[in-house]
N, C-alpha and C positions, 0 to 999 in steps of 0.2 A: 444406394447402400444395399438394398435387398438383392439386387442383381449380383453385386460383388460378393455378398455373403453366400449366396447360392453357388456362385462359381467356386468359391473357396471350399465349400462343402463337397461340391462335385469333384474337384481335384483331389480332395482327401479320399473320397470314395474310389476314384480311379487308381489311387496309390495303395488301395487296400486298407485304408485306415479309418474310413468314415462310412456313413450310410447314404445310399442313393435317396432314400425317403426324406432325409433331412434337407437335401438340396431341393427336391421336388416341393416339399412343404414350404420352404423359404420362398421359392419362386412363385408359388401359388398366391402368396401374400401380395404380389405385384398386381393381381387382378381379383380382388375380393368381390363378393356379391355387390352388384351395383356399379361395377366397373364398366366403362364404355367398350364398344366393339373394337376400337383401335388398340386399347390396352390389352384386351383379351387376345387379340390377334398377335400382338407382340409376345405375349406369353407362349402362344402356340409355336412361334418361331424359335423361342428359346428351347422349348422341349424338343422340337424337331431337330435342331442343331445338335442336340445331345442324344439323338436316337431314342428318345422316350416316346415311342409310337402311340401308345394308348393315351397318354397325357396330352400329346400334341393333337390327336384326333378329337379328344374331348374339348380342348380349348378352341380348335378351329370351328367345331360345330356350335359351341357356345357363342363365339363371335358372329357366326352366320345367323344364329337365332336372334341376336341383338340387332342385326342389320341385314335382314333377308334380301333387301333390294341391291346390295352391294355386289356387283358382278365380279369384282376383283377378289372378294372373299370366297365366292363360289369357285373361281378359277384356281385359287391357291389351295383350297381343300381338295379339289379334283386332282390337281397336280400331285399332291401328296398321296392321295389314294392310288394314283397310277404308279407311283414309285413302289407302292406296296402290292402291286399286281391285283388291285381291286377295281378293275375296269368298270364293272356294272355299277358299283357304287359311285364311281366318278361320273359316269354318264348320267346317273340319276340326279346327282348334285348339280350338274351343268344344266339339265333340263329345267330345273327350277329358275334358271336365269330368264326364261321367257314365259313363266306362268303368270296368269292373272294380269294385273296392271303393269307387270314387267315385260309384257309382250309388245315391245316396241322395236322399231327398225334397228336402232343402235345395238340392242341386246341380241337380236337375231344375227346381225352381222358379226358381232363378237363371238357368239356361239359357233357360227360357221367356221370362223378362223381357228378356233380352238379344236373343233372336231377335225378339221383338215390337218392340223398339226398332230393330232392323235392318230392320224392315218385312216380316219373314218370319213372318206370322201362322200359316201352315199348319204350319211347323216348331214354332212356339210351342205350338200346340194339341197336336201329337204329343208334345211334352215333358210337357205337363200330363197327357195321357192316360197316359203312361208313369209319371208320378209317382203318379197315382191308383191305378195297378195295383200299386204297391209295398205291402208289408206296413206296418202302422202303425208298427212299430219303426224303419222306414227314415227316419222324420221325427224321431226322438229325437236330441237334441244331447248331445254329451259335452263338458263344460267342464272 
């Protein structure tokens, strides 16, 4: 219901008859304090699709704060930052993928793939070298 209500307010705003803030405030109710990371991420995607940059960034960062180990959240935020030509911020977000207890083989390999896709082959090589230096157990998955 809130998604549709926000969409109606957004369309009204686009037609010059409503307030952008009304739509933003309605959508914000989808992810109140205490909402889980998936819900907050979904809110970020709504904002992003409407080109509400600051709101989207805030929601992406909030989702990542709620679930810092989620590599996909880091990748999504970094992707958005790259579309905004904020490469250094994107690289910083991605670097968090392999910090502390997240420094495992799977994350280093994922990071290398992302870095290569971004055109940063030197960083991708460094990530692969770091992965290779890890003990074999760092590549074990727990399901």
